[in-house]
PQR file with spaces between the fields and no chain letter, atoms N, CA, C, O and H, PARSE charges and radii, in Angstrom:
ATOM       1  N    UNK     1      20.212   49.520  122.224 -0.4000 1.5000
ATOM       2  CA   UNK     1      18.894   49.269  121.683 -0.0000 2.0000
ATOM       3  C    UNK     1      17.922   50.241  122.348  0.5500 1.7000
ATOM       4  O    UNK     1      17.814   50.285  123.574 -0.5500 1.4000
ATOM       5  N    UNK     2      17.228   51.005  121.540 -0.4000 1.5000
ATOM       6  CA   UNK     2      16.226   51.934  122.047 -0.0000 2.0000
ATOM       7  C    UNK     2      14.842   51.355  121.758  0.5500 1.7000
ATOM       8  O    UNK     2      14.364   51.386  120.624 -0.5500 1.4000
ATOM       9  H    UNK     2      17.315   50.969  120.545  0.4000 1.0000
ATOM      10  N    UNK     3      14.220   50.834  122.790 -0.4000 1.5000
ATOM      11  CA   UNK     3      12.939   50.153  122.623 -0.0000 2.0000
ATOM      12  C    UNK     3      11.868   51.099  122.101  0.5500 1.7000
ATOM      13  O    UNK     3      11.016   50.694  121.311 -0.5500 1.4000
ATOM      14  H    UNK     3      14.608   50.808  123.711  0.4000 1.0000
ATOM      15  N    UNK     4      11.903   52.349  122.532 -0.4000 1.5000
ATOM      16  CA   UNK     4      10.851   53.290  122.128 -0.0000 2.0000
ATOM      17  C    UNK     4      10.866   53.557  120.627  0.5500 1.7000
ATOM      18  O    UNK     4       9.845   53.944  120.059 -0.5500 1.4000
ATOM      19  H    UNK     4      12.595   52.679  123.174  0.4000 1.0000
ATOM      20  N    UNK     5      12.002   53.357  119.983 -0.4000 1.5000
ATOM      21  CA   UNK     5      12.074   53.538  118.531 -0.0000 2.0000
ATOM      22  C    UNK     5      11.524   52.331  117.781  0.5500 1.7000
ATOM      23  O    UNK     5      11.096   52.458  116.634 -0.5500 1.4000
ATOM      24  H    UNK     5      12.831   53.043  120.445  0.4000 1.0000
ATOM      25  N    UNK     6      11.530   51.179  118.408 -0.4000 1.5000
ATOM      26  CA   UNK     6      11.127   49.950  117.736 -0.0000 2.0000
ATOM      27  C    UNK     6       9.728   49.486  118.103  0.5500 1.7000
ATOM      28  O    UNK     6       9.137   48.672  117.394 -0.5500 1.4000
ATOM      29  H    UNK     6      11.877   51.076  119.340  0.4000 1.0000
ATOM      30  N    UNK     7       9.195   49.995  119.203 -0.4000 1.5000
ATOM      31  CA   UNK     7       7.899   49.559  119.700 -0.0000 2.0000
ATOM      32  C    UNK     7       6.888   50.674  119.479  0.5500 1.7000
ATOM      33  O    UNK     7       6.989   51.744  120.079 -0.5500 1.4000
ATOM      34  H    UNK     7       9.676   50.657  119.779  0.4000 1.0000
ATOM      35  N    UNK     8       5.918   50.418  118.618 -0.4000 1.5000
ATOM      36  CA   UNK     8       4.915   51.445  118.335 -0.0000 2.0000
ATOM      37  C    UNK     8       3.923   51.541  119.488  0.5500 1.7000
ATOM      38  O    UNK     8       3.831   50.640  120.322 -0.5500 1.4000
ATOM      39  H    UNK     8       5.835   49.548  118.131  0.4000 1.0000
ATOM      40  N    UNK     9       3.195   52.626  119.521 -0.4000 1.5000
ATOM      41  CA   UNK     9       2.179   52.807  120.551 -0.0000 2.0000
ATOM      42  C    UNK     9       1.137   51.699  120.471  0.5500 1.7000
ATOM      43  O    UNK     9       0.694   51.187  121.499 -0.5500 1.4000
ATOM      44  H    UNK     9       3.270   53.358  118.843  0.4000 1.0000
ATOM      45  N    UNK    10       0.746   51.330  119.267 -0.4000 1.5000
ATOM      46  CA   UNK    10      -0.253   50.272  119.080 -0.0000 2.0000
ATOM      47  C    UNK    10       0.272   48.931  119.590  0.5500 1.7000
ATOM      48  O    UNK    10      -0.463   48.182  120.233 -0.5500 1.4000
ATOM      49  H    UNK    10       1.106   51.746  118.432  0.4000 1.0000
ATOM      50  N    UNK    11       1.521   48.629  119.310 -0.4000 1.5000
ATOM      51  CA   UNK    11       2.101   47.373  119.777 -0.0000 2.0000
ATOM      52  C    UNK    11       2.141   47.332  121.303  0.5500 1.7000
ATOM      53  O    UNK    11       1.843   46.299  121.903 -0.5500 1.4000
ATOM      54  H    UNK    11       2.119   49.238  118.787  0.4000 1.0000
ATOM      55  N    UNK    12       2.508   48.450  121.932 -0.4000 1.5000
ATOM      56  CA   UNK    12       2.529   48.523  123.385 -0.0000 2.0000
ATOM      57  C    UNK    12       1.128   48.361  123.959  0.5500 1.7000
ATOM      58  O    UNK    12       0.940   47.660  124.953 -0.5500 1.4000
ATOM      59  H    UNK    12       2.749   49.289  121.444  0.4000 1.0000
ATOM      60  N    UNK    13       0.156   48.998  123.346 -0.4000 1.5000
ATOM      61  CA   UNK    13      -1.223   48.859  123.802 -0.0000 2.0000
ATOM      62  C    UNK    13      -1.687   47.407  123.710  0.5500 1.7000
ATOM      63  O    UNK    13      -2.355   46.909  124.616 -0.5500 1.4000
ATOM      64  H    UNK    13       0.308   49.568  122.538  0.4000 1.0000
ATOM      65  N    UNK    14      -1.335   46.732  122.627 -0.4000 1.5000
ATOM      66  CA   UNK    14      -1.712   45.325  122.462 -0.0000 2.0000
ATOM      67  C    UNK    14      -1.096   44.461  123.552  0.5500 1.7000
ATOM      68  O    UNK    14      -1.763   43.588  124.108 -0.5500 1.4000
ATOM      69  H    UNK    14      -0.792   47.137  121.891  0.4000 1.0000
ATOM      70  N    UNK    15       0.169   44.699  123.858 -0.4000 1.5000
ATOM      71  CA   UNK    15       0.852   43.936  124.905 -0.0000 2.0000
ATOM      72  C    UNK    15       0.177   44.179  126.252  0.5500 1.7000
ATOM      73  O    UNK    15      -0.114   43.233  126.984 -0.5500 1.4000
ATOM      74  H    UNK    15       0.711   45.408  123.406  0.4000 1.0000
ATOM      75  N    UNK    16      -0.068   45.438  126.575 -0.4000 1.5000
ATOM      76  CA   UNK    16      -0.679   45.775  127.860 -0.0000 2.0000
ATOM      77  C    UNK    16      -2.092   45.226  127.972  0.5500 1.7000
ATOM      78  O    UNK    16      -2.495   44.773  129.043 -0.5500 1.4000
ATOM      79  H    UNK    16       0.170   46.207  125.980  0.4000 1.0000
ATOM      80  N    UNK    17      -2.843   45.257  126.892 -0.4000 1.5000
ATOM      81  CA   UNK    17      -4.200   44.719  126.906 -0.0000 2.0000
ATOM      82  C    UNK    17      -4.180   43.204  127.130  0.5500 1.7000
ATOM      83  O    UNK    17      -4.995   42.670  127.882 -0.5500 1.4000
ATOM      84  H    UNK    17      -2.516   45.625  126.022  0.4000 1.0000
ATOM      85  N    UNK    18      -3.258   42.530  126.481 -0.4000 1.5000
ATOM      86  CA   UNK    18      -3.129   41.079  126.660 -0.0000 2.0000
ATOM      87  C    UNK    18      -2.814   40.743  128.110  0.5500 1.7000
ATOM      88  O    UNK    18      -3.410   39.830  128.682 -0.5500 1.4000
ATOM      89  H    UNK    18      -2.596   42.964  125.870  0.4000 1.0000
ATOM      90  N    UNK    19      -1.888   41.471  128.702 -0.4000 1.5000
ATOM      91  CA   UNK    19      -1.502   41.235  130.096 -0.0000 2.0000
ATOM      92  C    UNK    19      -2.658   41.579  131.034  0.5500 1.7000
ATOM      93  O    UNK    19      -2.912   40.862  132.002 -0.5500 1.4000
ATOM      94  H    UNK    19      -1.404   42.212  128.237  0.4000 1.0000
ATOM      95  N    UNK    20      -3.352   42.673  130.747 -0.4000 1.5000
ATOM      96  CA   UNK    20      -4.501   43.067  131.564 -0.0000 2.0000
ATOM      97  C    UNK    20      -5.570   41.983  131.552  0.5500 1.7000
ATOM      98  O    UNK    20      -6.106   41.614  132.597 -0.5500 1.4000
ATOM      99  H    UNK    20      -3.145   43.256  129.962  0.4000 1.0000
ATOM     100  N    UNK    21      -5.875   41.480  130.362 -0.4000 1.5000
ATOM     101  CA   UNK    21      -6.899   40.437  130.240 -0.0000 2.0000
ATOM     102  C    UNK    21      -6.483   39.177  130.989  0.5500 1.7000
ATOM     103  O    UNK    21      -7.315   38.526  131.619 -0.5500 1.4000
ATOM     104  H    UNK    21      -5.440   41.780  129.513  0.4000 1.0000
ATOM     105  N    UNK    22      -5.211   38.835  130.923 -0.4000 1.5000
ATOM     106  CA   UNK    22      -4.727   37.668  131.656 -0.0000 2.0000
ATOM     107  C    UNK    22      -4.890   37.902  133.155  0.5500 1.7000
ATOM     108  O    UNK    22      -5.321   37.006  133.881 -0.5500 1.4000
ATOM     109  H    UNK    22      -4.535   39.365  130.411  0.4000 1.0000
ATOM     110  N    UNK    23      -4.551   39.088  133.614 -0.4000 1.5000
ATOM     111  CA   UNK    23      -4.691   39.409  135.029 -0.0000 2.0000
ATOM     112  C    UNK    23      -6.125   39.373  135.503  0.5500 1.7000
ATOM     113  O    UNK    23      -6.389   38.995  136.644 -0.5500 1.4000
ATOM     114  H    UNK    23      -4.201   39.816  133.025  0.4000 1.0000
ATOM     115  N    UNK    24      -7.060   39.758  134.648 -0.4000 1.5000
ATOM     116  CA   UNK    24      -8.465   39.742  135.018 -0.0000 2.0000
ATOM     117  C    UNK    24      -9.051   38.333  135.029  0.5500 1.7000
ATOM     118  O    UNK    24     -10.014   38.067  135.749 -0.5500 1.4000
ATOM     119  H    UNK    24      -6.846   40.065  133.720  0.4000 1.0000
ATOM     120  N    UNK    25      -8.485   37.447  134.250 -0.4000 1.5000
ATOM     121  CA   UNK    25      -9.055   36.108  134.123 -0.0000 2.0000
ATOM     122  C    UNK    25      -8.507   35.120  135.156  0.5500 1.7000
ATOM     123  O    UNK    25      -9.107   34.069  135.381 -0.5500 1.4000
ATOM     124  H    UNK    25      -7.702   37.663  133.665  0.4000 1.0000
ATOM     125  N    UNK    26      -7.387   35.442  135.777 -0.4000 1.5000
ATOM     126  CA   UNK    26      -6.783   34.519  136.733 -0.0000 2.0000
ATOM     127  C    UNK    26      -6.970   35.021  138.156  0.5500 1.7000
ATOM     128  O    UNK    26      -6.865   36.216  138.429 -0.5500 1.4000
ATOM     129  H    UNK    26      -6.899   36.296  135.594  0.4000 1.0000
ATOM     130  N    UNK    27      -7.250   34.078  139.061 -0.4000 1.5000
ATOM     131  CA   UNK    27      -7.428   34.442  140.469 -0.0000 2.0000
ATOM     132  C    UNK    27      -6.097   34.753  141.137  0.5500 1.7000
ATOM     133  O    UNK    27      -5.973   35.749  141.849 -0.5500 1.4000
ATOM     134  H    UNK    27      -7.335   33.107  138.839  0.4000 1.0000
ATOM     135  N    UNK    28      -5.110   33.911  140.911 -0.4000 1.5000
ATOM     136  CA   UNK    28      -3.788   34.098  141.508 -0.0000 2.0000
ATOM     137  C    UNK    28      -2.773   34.343  140.398  0.5500 1.7000
ATOM     138  O    UNK    28      -2.645   33.551  139.465 -0.5500 1.4000
ATOM     139  H    UNK    28      -5.211   33.101  140.333  0.4000 1.0000
ATOM     140  N    UNK    29      -2.067   35.439  140.516 -0.4000 1.5000
ATOM     141  CA   UNK    29      -1.094   35.790  139.489 -0.0000 2.0000
ATOM     142  C    UNK    29       0.295   35.825  140.113  0.5500 1.7000
ATOM     143  O    UNK    29       0.508   36.467  141.141 -0.5500 1.4000
ATOM     144  H    UNK    29      -2.171   36.083  141.273  0.4000 1.0000
ATOM     145  N    UNK    30       1.216   35.145  139.495 -0.4000 1.5000
ATOM     146  CA   UNK    30       2.608   35.210  139.904 -0.0000 2.0000
ATOM     147  C    UNK    30       3.220   36.411  139.192  0.5500 1.7000
ATOM     148  O    UNK    30       3.346   36.416  137.968 -0.5500 1.4000
ATOM     149  H    UNK    30       1.044   34.624  138.660  0.4000 1.0000
ATOM     150  N    UNK    31       3.597   37.417  139.951 -0.4000 1.5000
ATOM     151  CA   UNK    31       4.091   38.668  139.377 -0.0000 2.0000
ATOM     152  C    UNK    31       5.352   38.441  138.556  0.5500 1.7000
ATOM     153  O    UNK    31       5.526   39.053  137.502 -0.5500 1.4000
ATOM     154  H    UNK    31       3.495   37.413  140.946  0.4000 1.0000
ATOM     155  N    UNK    32       6.220   37.576  139.024 -0.4000 1.5000
ATOM     156  CA   UNK    32       7.455   37.295  138.288 -0.0000 2.0000
ATOM     157  C    UNK    32       7.142   36.726  136.914  0.5500 1.7000
ATOM     158  O    UNK    32       7.756   37.118  135.922 -0.5500 1.4000
ATOM     159  H    UNK    32       6.079   37.079  139.880  0.4000 1.0000
ATOM     160  N    UNK    33       6.192   35.806  136.852 -0.4000 1.5000
ATOM     161  CA   UNK    33       5.798   35.238  135.553 -0.0000 2.0000
ATOM     162  C    UNK    33       5.161   36.296  134.666  0.5500 1.7000
ATOM     163  O    UNK    33       5.388   36.316  133.456 -0.5500 1.4000
ATOM     164  H    UNK    33       5.693   35.488  137.658  0.4000 1.0000
ATOM     165  N    UNK    34       4.376   37.161  135.254 -0.4000 1.5000
ATOM     166  CA   UNK    34       3.717   38.228  134.496 -0.0000 2.0000
ATOM     167  C    UNK    34       4.756   39.172  133.888  0.5500 1.7000
ATOM     168  O    UNK    34       4.645   39.556  132.724 -0.5500 1.4000
ATOM     169  H    UNK    34       4.191   37.145  136.237  0.4000 1.0000
ATOM     170  N    UNK    35       5.752   39.541  134.669 -0.4000 1.5000
ATOM     171  CA   UNK    35       6.815   40.412  134.173 -0.0000 2.0000
ATOM     172  C    UNK    35       7.602   39.720  133.068  0.5500 1.7000
ATOM     173  O    UNK    35       7.948   40.346  132.067 -0.5500 1.4000
ATOM     174  H    UNK    35       5.842   39.229  135.615  0.4000 1.0000
ATOM     175  N    UNK    36       7.884   38.443  133.243 -0.4000 1.5000
ATOM     176  CA   UNK    36       8.593   37.689  132.206 -0.0000 2.0000
ATOM     177  C    UNK    36       7.780   37.648  130.916  0.5500 1.7000
ATOM     178  O    UNK    36       8.345   37.748  129.826 -0.5500 1.4000
ATOM     179  H    UNK    36       7.603   37.935  134.057  0.4000 1.0000
ATOM     180  N    UNK    37       6.465   37.502  131.028 -0.4000 1.5000
ATOM     181  CA   UNK    37       5.614   37.484  129.838 -0.0000 2.0000
ATOM     182  C    UNK    37       5.647   38.836  129.126  0.5500 1.7000
ATOM     183  O    UNK    37       5.726   38.893  127.899 -0.5500 1.4000
ATOM     184  H    UNK    37       6.007   37.421  131.914  0.4000 1.0000
ATOM     185  N    UNK    38       5.588   39.912  129.890 -0.4000 1.5000
ATOM     186  CA   UNK    38       5.678   41.251  129.297 -0.0000 2.0000
ATOM     187  C    UNK    38       7.016   41.398  128.579  0.5500 1.7000
ATOM     188  O    UNK    38       7.073   41.876  127.447 -0.5500 1.4000
ATOM     189  H    UNK    38       5.524   39.866  130.887  0.4000 1.0000
ATOM     190  N    UNK    39       8.082   40.986  129.245 -0.4000 1.5000
ATOM     191  CA   UNK    39       9.424   41.062  128.659 -0.0000 2.0000
ATOM     192  C    UNK    39       9.498   40.276  127.347  0.5500 1.7000
ATOM     193  O    UNK    39      10.052   40.758  126.359 -0.5500 1.4000
ATOM     194  H    UNK    39       8.035   40.598  130.165  0.4000 1.0000
ATOM     195  N    UNK    40       8.942   39.076  127.345 -0.4000 1.5000
ATOM     196  CA   UNK    40       8.955   38.246  126.139 -0.0000 2.0000
ATOM     197  C    UNK    40       8.195   38.909  124.990  0.5500 1.7000
ATOM     198  O    UNK    40       8.661   38.903  123.850 -0.5500 1.4000
ATOM     199  H    UNK    40       8.492   38.684  128.148  0.4000 1.0000
ATOM     200  N    UNK    41       7.028   39.480  125.288 -0.4000 1.5000
ATOM     201  CA   UNK    41       6.247   40.167  124.261 -0.0000 2.0000
ATOM     202  C    UNK    41       7.039   41.328  123.663  0.5500 1.7000
ATOM     203  O    UNK    41       7.098   41.488  122.444 -0.5500 1.4000
ATOM     204  H    UNK    41       6.650   39.485  126.214  0.4000 1.0000
ATOM     205  N    UNK    42       7.639   42.124  124.523 -0.4000 1.5000
ATOM     206  CA   UNK    42       8.403   43.293  124.053 -0.0000 2.0000
ATOM     207  C    UNK    42       9.607   42.846  123.236  0.5500 1.7000
ATOM     208  O    UNK    42       9.869   43.401  122.170 -0.5500 1.4000
ATOM     209  H    UNK    42       7.591   41.994  125.513  0.4000 1.0000
ATOM     210  N    UNK    43      10.335   41.860  123.717 -0.4000 1.5000
ATOM     211  CA   UNK    43      11.520   41.387  122.995 -0.0000 2.0000
ATOM     212  C    UNK    43      11.140   40.784  121.645  0.5500 1.7000
ATOM     213  O    UNK    43      11.887   40.932  120.677 -0.5500 1.4000
ATOM     214  H    UNK    43      10.121   41.409  124.584  0.4000 1.0000
ATOM     215  N    UNK    44      10.003   40.113  121.563 -0.4000 1.5000
ATOM     216  CA   UNK    44       9.551   39.557  120.296 -0.0000 2.0000
ATOM     217  C    UNK    44       9.322   40.672  119.279  0.5500 1.7000
ATOM     218  O    UNK    44       9.743   40.565  118.128 -0.5500 1.4000
ATOM     219  H    UNK    44       9.396   39.993  122.349  0.4000 1.0000
ATOM     220  N    UNK    45       8.654   41.740  119.707 -0.4000 1.5000
ATOM     221  CA   UNK    45       8.373   42.860  118.813 -0.0000 2.0000
ATOM     222  C    UNK    45       9.656   43.557  118.415  0.5500 1.7000
ATOM     223  O    UNK    45       9.848   43.875  117.242 -0.5500 1.4000
ATOM     224  H    UNK    45       8.312   41.828  120.642  0.4000 1.0000
ATOM     225  N    UNK    46      10.545   43.802  119.377 -0.4000 1.5000
ATOM     226  CA   UNK    46      11.788   44.510  119.107 -0.0000 2.0000
ATOM     227  C    UNK    46      12.668   43.699  118.172  0.5500 1.7000
ATOM     228  O    UNK    46      13.232   44.243  117.222 -0.5500 1.4000
ATOM     229  H    UNK    46      10.389   43.544  120.330  0.4000 1.0000
ATOM     230  N    UNK    47      12.789   42.413  118.430 -0.4000 1.5000
ATOM     231  CA   UNK    47      13.638   41.565  117.591 -0.0000 2.0000
ATOM     232  C    UNK    47      13.063   41.385  116.187  0.5500 1.7000
ATOM     233  O    UNK    47      13.816   41.182  115.234 -0.5500 1.4000
ATOM     234  H    UNK    47      12.331   41.972  119.201  0.4000 1.0000
ATOM     235  N    UNK    48      11.765   41.454  116.052 -0.4000 1.5000
ATOM     236  CA   UNK    48      11.144   41.305  114.740 -0.0000 2.0000
ATOM     237  C    UNK    48      11.412   42.512  113.849  0.5500 1.7000
ATOM     238  O    UNK    48      11.378   42.396  112.624 -0.5500 1.4000
ATOM     239  H    UNK    48      11.154   41.619  116.825  0.4000 1.0000
ATOM     240  N    UNK    49      11.679   43.667  114.452 -0.4000 1.5000
ATOM     241  CA   UNK    49      11.912   44.876  113.660 -0.0000 2.0000
ATOM     242  C    UNK    49      13.373   45.104  113.341  0.5500 1.7000
ATOM     243  O    UNK    49      13.715   46.068  112.655 -0.5500 1.4000
ATOM     244  H    UNK    49      11.707   43.760  115.447  0.4000 1.0000
ATOM     245  N    UNK    50      14.243   44.232  113.829 -0.4000 1.5000
ATOM     246  CA   UNK    50      15.686   44.387  113.542 -0.0000 2.0000
ATOM     247  C    UNK    50      16.036   43.841  112.200  0.5500 1.7000
ATOM     248  O    UNK    50      17.199   43.888  111.799 -0.5500 1.4000
ATOM     249  H    UNK    50      13.966   43.449  114.386  0.4000 1.0000
């Protein structure tokens, strides 16, 4: 699976913006949870294009 072929620049920007906004709104961030959320967003987009 080549993620770069399935994930558009706009989709990546949307994911990163969502994560950035979450990071700005919370005082304490669990990095492991943040990474899992990023992973889930990417997998959702990739699986939707299959």
